[in-house]
C-alpha positions in Angstrom: -6.2 -83.8 44.6 -7.9 -81.2 46.2 -7.4 -77.8 45.3 -6.6 -77.3 49.2 -3.8 -79.3 48.8 -2.3 -77.9 45.6 -2.3 -74.4 47.4 0.0 -75.9 50.1 2.3 -77.1 47.5 5.3 -75.8 46.9 7.0 -73.9 43.7 9.3 -76.5 43.1 7.2 -79.3 43.7 4.6 -78.0 40.6 5.6 -78.8 37.4 5.1 -76.9 34.1 2.0 -79.0 32.9 0.7 -78.8 36.4 -2.7 -76.4 36.5 -3.6 -75.3 40.0 -7.3 -75.3 40.2 -7.6 -72.0 42.2 -10.2 -69.3 41.7 -9.9 -66.1 40.7 -11.4 -65.2 44.6 -8.3 -67.8 45.9 -6.0 -66.0 43.2 -6.9 -62.6 44.9 -6.5 -64.1 48.3 -3.3 -65.5 47.8 -1.9 -61.8 45.7 -3.2 -59.7 49.1 -1.3 -62.0 51.3 1.9 -62.2 49.4 1.6 -58.2 49.0 0.7 -57.7 52.9 4.0 -60.0 53.7 6.1 -57.6 51.6 5.1 -54.5 53.1 5.2 -55.9 56.4 9.5 -56.4 55.3 9.4 -52.4 54.7 11.9 -50.7 56.5 9.7 -48.2 57.8 12.8 -46.2 59.7 14.0 -45.9 56.0 10.9 -43.7 55.3 11.1 -41.7 58.7 14.7 -41.2 58.4 13.6 -39.7 54.7 10.8 -37.8 55.9 12.9 -36.2 59.1 15.4 -34.7 56.2 12.7 -33.6 54.3 11.3 -31.9 57.1 14.8 -30.9 58.5 14.9 -28.9 55.1 11.9 -27.1 55.7 12.8 -25.7 59.2 16.0 -24.8 58.0 14.8 -22.8 54.6 11.4 -21.2 57.0 13.6 -20.8 60.4 17.1 -20.8 59.7 17.0 -16.6 59.4 15.4 -15.8 62.8 17.7 -18.9 64.2 21.1 -18.4 63.6 21.6 -22.0 64.9 19.3 -23.7 62.7 20.6 -21.9 59.6 24.0 -22.6 57.8 27.2 -22.3 59.7 28.7 -18.5 57.9 32.0 -20.9 57.1 33.6 -23.3 59.4 31.4 -25.1 62.1 28.4 -27.0 61.5 24.9 -26.2 62.4 21.7 -27.7 62.3 21.3 -26.5 58.5 24.7 -28.3 57.6 23.2 -32.4 58.2 20.3 -31.6 56.0 22.7 -32.3 53.1 24.2 -35.5 54.2 21.3 -36.5 55.6 20.1 -37.0 52.0 22.5 -38.2 50.4 23.1 -41.3 53.3 19.3 -42.4 52.9 19.7 -42.6 49.1 22.7 -44.5 49.6 20.5 -47.0 51.8 17.8 -47.3 49.5 20.1 -48.1 46.4 20.8 -51.9 47.4 17.2 -52.0 48.6 15.9 -51.1 45.3 18.4 -52.6 42.9 17.8 -55.8 44.8 14.1 -55.5 43.1 15.8 -55.4 39.9 18.2 -58.1 39.2 18.5 -57.6 35.3 21.1 -55.3 35.0 19.8 -53.5 32.0 16.7 -52.7 33.5 18.4 -51.1 36.5 20.9 -49.1 34.4 18.0 -47.8 32.6 16.3 -46.7 35.6 18.9 -45.0 37.0 19.3 -43.0 34.2 15.9 -42.1 34.0 15.6 -40.8 37.8 19.3 -39.0 37.3 17.7 -37.2 34.4 14.4 -36.5 36.3 16.2 -35.0 39.3 18.4 -32.8 37.4 15.4 -31.5 35.8 13.9 -30.5 38.5 17.2 -29.1 40.2 17.5 -26.5 37.5 13.9 -25.6 37.3 13.6 -25.2 41.1 17.0 -23.6 42.2 18.4 -22.6 38.8 16.9 -19.1 39.1 13.1 -19.8 36.8 11.4 -20.2 40.0 11.3 -17.3 42.6 8.6 -18.8 44.9 7.3 -18.4 47.2 7.8 -14.5 48.0 7.8 -13.3 44.3 5.1 -13.6 41.7 7.1 -13.7 39.3 9.1 -16.4 36.9 11.9 -16.4 34.5 15.6 -16.8 34.7 18.5 -15.0 32.2 20.5 -17.8 31.2 23.7 -16.1 31.4 23.0 -16.1 35.2 21.4 -19.3 35.9 22.7 -21.6 38.5 23.9 -24.9 37.4 24.1 -26.3 40.4 22.0 -27.3 43.2 20.6 -29.7 45.8 19.1 -31.9 43.7 21.7 -31.6 41.1 24.1 -33.1 43.9 21.7 -35.5 44.8 21.8 -36.6 41.0 25.1 -36.7 40.4 25.9 -39.2 43.8 23.1 -41.2 43.1 24.3 -42.1 39.5 27.7 -42.4 40.4 27.1 -44.8 43.5 24.1 -46.7 41.6 26.5 -47.5 38.8 29.2 -48.6 41.1 26.8 -50.9 42.8 25.2 -52.2 40.0 29.0 -53.0 38.3 30.0 -54.0 41.7 27.2 -56.2 43.1 27.7 -59.9 43.3 25.3 -62.3 42.3 24.8 -63.8 46.3 22.8 -60.7 47.7 21.1 -63.9 50.5 24.6 -64.3 51.8 23.7 -64.2 55.8 27.4 -64.6 57.0 28.1 -62.6 60.4 31.5 -63.0 60.4 33.5 -60.0 61.2 34.2 -57.2 58.5 32.5 -59.5 56.1 30.4 -56.9 54.6 33.8 -54.8 54.2 35.2 -57.6 51.9 32.2 -58.6 49.9 32.1 -54.8 48.4 35.9 -53.5 49.1 35.7 -52.8 45.7 33.4 -49.9 46.7 35.6 -49.1 49.4 38.8 -48.9 46.4 36.5 -46.2 44.7 36.1 -44.0 47.8 39.1 -44.0 48.8 40.4 -43.1 45.6 37.1 -40.0 45.3 38.7 -39.0 48.5 42.5 -39.2 47.1 41.5 -36.9 44.0 39.4 -34.1 46.2 42.2 -33.8 49.0 45.1 -33.6 46.0 42.9 -30.7 44.4 41.8 -29.1 47.6 45.6 -28.5 48.7 47.2 -29.1 45.4 45.7 -26.2 43.4 47.1 -23.0 43.0 44.8 -20.0 43.5 45.9 -16.7 41.6 43.9 -13.3 42.4 40.5 -12.9 40.5 38.1 -10.6 39.9 34.2 -10.2 39.9 31.4 -7.7 39.3 28.4 -7.2 41.6 25.3 -9.4 39.7 22.6 -8.6 42.4 20.9 -5.4 40.9 19.8 -5.2 44.8 23.4 -4.1 46.2 24.3 -0.7 46.2 27.4 -2.1 44.5 25.6 -3.6 41.4 27.8 -3.6 38.5 31.1 -2.3 40.2 34.3 -4.9 39.8 36.2 -6.3 42.8 39.6 -7.8 42.9 40.4 -10.3 45.3 43.9 -10.8 46.2 44.9 -14.7 47.2 48.1 -16.6 45.2 48.4 -19.4 47.4 47.2 -22.9 47.2 46.2 -25.2 50.4 44.2 -22.6 52.0 40.8 -23.4 53.4 39.4 -19.9 53.7 36.3 -18.1 52.1 38.3 -16.2 49.2 41.3 -18.6 48.1 39.8 -22.0 48.3 40.3 -24.6 45.6 36.6 -25.3 45.7 35.4 -21.9 44.6 38.3 -21.4 42.3 37.2 -25.0 40.2 33.8 -23.4 40.2 34.8 -20.2 38.7 37.0 -21.6 35.8 34.1 -24.2 35.3 31.3 -23.4 36.0 31.6 -19.3 35.6 31.3 -17.1 38.1 27.5 -15.9 37.3 26.7 -19.0 37.4 27.5 -19.7 40.7 24.9 -18.9 44.0 25.1 -15.8 45.1 23.8 -15.6 48.3 26.6 -17.7 50.2 26.2 -18.1 53.9 29.5 -16.3 54.5 27.7 -13.3 53.6 26.7 -13.3 57.6 30.2 -13.8 58.8 31.9 -11.4 61.2 34.2 -10.6 58.8 31.4 -9.0 56.9 28.5 -8.1 59.1 28.2 -6.2 62.1 24.9 -8.5 63.4 27.2 -12.2 62.1 25.5 -14.5 62.9 22.2 -12.8 61.4 22.6 -11.6 57.7 22.5 -7.8 57.7 24.4 -4.6 56.1 27.7 -5.6 55.0 30.6 -3.6 56.9 32.0 -0.6 55.2 35.6 -2.0 55.6 34.4 -5.5 54.4 36.4 -7.5 52.5 35.6 -7.7 48.7 34.9 -11.2 49.0 32.0 -10.6 51.3 30.2 -9.7 47.6 30.9 -12.5 45.4 29.2 -15.1 44.8 30.2 -18.7 45.5 28.4 -21.8 45.3 27.7 -24.5 48.2 26.7 -27.3 45.7 29.9 -26.9 43.5 31.9 -29.5 41.5 34.8 -30.3 43.9 32.7 -30.3 47.1 30.4 -32.4 45.1 32.9 -35.0 44.1 33.5 -35.0 48.0 29.6 -35.7 48.6 29.6 -38.9 46.8 31.3 -40.4 50.4 28.4 -39.9 51.9 26.1 -41.7 49.5 29.1 -44.2 49.8 28.7 -44.8 53.5 24.8 -44.6 53.2 25.1 -47.9 50.7 26.9 -49.7 53.2 24.6 -49.5 55.6 22.5 -50.6 53.1 24.3 -53.6 52.2 23.7 -54.3 55.9 20.2 -54.2 55.6 20.2 -56.8 53.0 23.0 -59.1 54.3 22.3 -58.9 58.0 19.0 -60.6 59.0 19.2 -60.1 63.1 18.3 -56.7 64.7 21.2 -56.8 67.2 23.8 -57.4 64.5 22.5 -54.8 62.6 22.9 -52.2 65.4 26.2 -53.4 66.4 27.4 -52.7 63.1 25.6 -49.6 62.0 26.2 -48.0 65.7 30.2 -49.5 66.0 31.2 -47.6 62.6 28.8 -44.4 63.3 30.4 -43.8 66.8 34.0 -44.3 64.8 33.2 -42.0 62.2 31.9 -39.3 64.5 35.2 -39.6 66.6 37.4 -39.4 63.7 35.6 -36.2 62.3 35.6 -34.2 65.4 39.6 -35.6 65.9 40.1 -33.7 62.7 38.4 -30.9 63.2 39.3 -30.0 67.1 43.3 -31.1 66.1 43.0 -27.9 63.3 43.9 -30.7 60.8 41.0 -31.0 58.5 38.0 -28.3 60.0 34.6 -28.9 59.9 33.1 -26.8 56.3 30.0 -27.5 54.6 30.3 -25.4 51.8 33.8 -27.2 51.0 32.3 -30.8 52.2 35.6 -31.6 54.0 36.4 -35.1 54.8 36.5 -33.8 58.7 32.5 -32.7 57.5 31.7 -36.2 55.9 32.6 -38.1 59.0 30.8 -36.1 61.3 27.8 -35.9 59.3 27.5 -39.5 58.4 28.4 -40.3 62.0 25.5 -38.4 63.0 23.4 -39.6 60.3 24.2 -43.4 61.6 23.5 -42.7 65.0 20.0 -41.3 64.0 18.8 -43.9 61.4 19.8 -46.6 64.5 17.9 -44.9 66.8 14.6 -44.6 64.2 15.4 -48.4 63.4 15.2 -49.2 67.3 12.2 -47.8 68.2 10.0 -48.1 65.1 11.4 -51.8 63.5 12.2 -53.3 67.3 10.6 -51.8 69.7 7.3 -50.8 67.7 6.8 -47.2 68.8 5.6 -46.2 65.3 2.4 -43.8 65.8 4.3 -40.8 66.7 6.1 -40.8 64.0 3.7 -41.2 61.3 3.9 -37.7 59.8 7.6 -38.1 59.4 7.1 -41.4 57.7 4.0 -40.6 55.4 6.6 -36.9 54.1 9.3 -39.8 53.7 6.6 -41.9 51.5 6.6 -38.3 49.7 9.1 -36.9 50.1 9.5 -35.3 46.1 6.1 -33.6 46.7 6.7 -32.2 50.3 10.0 -30.9 49.2 9.0 -29.0 45.9 5.7 -27.5 47.7 7.2 -26.4 51.1 10.8 -26.7 50.8 11.0 -24.8 47.5 8.0 -22.5 48.5 5.9 -23.7 45.5 2.6 -23.6 47.1 3.2 -20.8 49.4 3.8 -19.3 46.1 0.7 -20.3 44.9 -1.2 -18.9 47.6 0.7 -15.5 47.7 -0.7 -15.0 44.0 -3.6 -14.4 45.5 -3.7 -11.1 47.4 -6.0 -8.7 48.5 -5.4 -5.1 47.4 -1.5 -5.5 48.2 0.9 -8.5 47.6 1.7 -8.1 51.4 -1.9 -9.0 52.0 -2.2 -12.9 51.3 -3.3 -16.0 53.1 0.2 -16.9 54.2 1.4 -13.9 55.6 -2.4 -13.2 57.4 -1.7 -16.7 59.0 2.2 -16.4 60.2 1.1 -13.2 61.7 -1.7 -13.5 63.1 -2.0 -17.1 64.0 1.3 -17.1 65.2 3.8 -14.2 65.8 1.2 -12.1 67.4 -0.3 -14.5 69.3 3.4 -15.4 71.0 4.6 -11.9 70.5 7.7 -12.7 69.1 9.0 -12.7 65.5 11.6 -15.5 66.5 8.9 -17.7 68.0 5.8 -17.4 66.0 8.3 -17.9 62.5 9.4 -21.1 64.1 6.2 -22.3 65.1 4.4 -21.5 62.0 7.2 -23.2 60.0 6.6 -26.3 62.3 2.9 -26.4 62.4 1.5 -24.7 59.1 4.4 -26.5 56.9 5.6 -29.8 58.4 2.9 -31.1 59.9 0.6 -29.6 57.4 2.6 -31.1 54.9 2.7 -34.7 57.1 -0.5 -34.6 57.0 -1.4 -34.1 53.3 1.2 -36.6 52.7 -1.0 -39.2 55.0 -4.0 -38.4 53.1 -2.3 -39.1 49.9 -0.6 -42.6 51.3 -4.5 -43.7 52.2 -5.3 -43.0 48.8 -2.2 -44.6 47.1 -0.6 -41.3 45.8 3.2 -40.6 45.3 5.4 -38.3 43.7 7.6 -41.2 42.3 11.3 -40.3 40.4 
């Protein structure tokens, strides 16, 4: 039989002792064709959504101080920055079924997820634990007595670990079931929704059931005029969602220790604390004591609730795996996204459960997950269905190298490196010069200049860098 005929035979037709007479060049051609088909199956909207999320984080960190609507809401409510963490967790969830589908061996999958979790915790402690002072301070190191245990990457690591283990334990063998019956995927993965319900019950029970007593704290940041002074906060209540007396902060103070919590919470910009709210400024003379206290926005109880965002993302990943028609996928995603938004807004505006990122309330879970669902569905429609891809390429490139851009741009490591090379004064660096002369002075506005600097000199710049790295096949993978 001719080699051409043998190549056409399926794997099922080839016996163990069959030898396919294919030259090395023909083998390379077949491998290349197979690789190309695999690349074509990659859902570009997943990378673009991930890139959008990292880009939003860079925008928030760089311009949030000048634009309050970009920064975090001081307490209740939801600004642009408050969508970043849920978007991260949502896209992590989507990726879990897609990645585990390629690793059928359960033991290998567990080893990989444990290794990734350890890496995420390591980078979280290094970047947000206090060791790195980039980009503004040319120093490093942290007093172990004041290291911050929680952070963005630590929360992502926890959610990823819990949900990935849940996916491995509950995943059924038949991943290629093409049924499109109503509620099919909900039934197939009902155990995951049972776990989600248990997580919600535990969170709500602790949030509203724990008694919060009076507490004291000592001001630890030496830049404060109140440094070293001890303040007392009066609570003696339960079920409160206000700044000083919520169960989220109480649990963190008891378990983490108040010295290991975030020292610059968003509530510093609340009306009770400063006259220039929603901007950050000097505290009022009659500001309540809790204005000076630390608070951990990525704390223990709020991270328990944050797992729900990842479980919802996993559900969207299941839709990608099981439903093959674009119409079926979009119908499922959009209906669930709209339902989540409606539920979240009803809970918020009825004053039943207000939106609060710091506490990661259930209404906040619903609204942010619903928003993530609609944005992801829009990307999927525009990119994977209509084919409008070129304009979103910088986001796709960032999404393919998300860890690199997060570390270098969002955490300011690259700018910190550049600021280490200064002329006469530490304020006379390339970064400060570009920001001041190319953006701020040209537009005669600090706010507009900073915003444009972040958009072009950071987000677009790193999008191009990520694109170059993509062309040469360099990625920072966990």
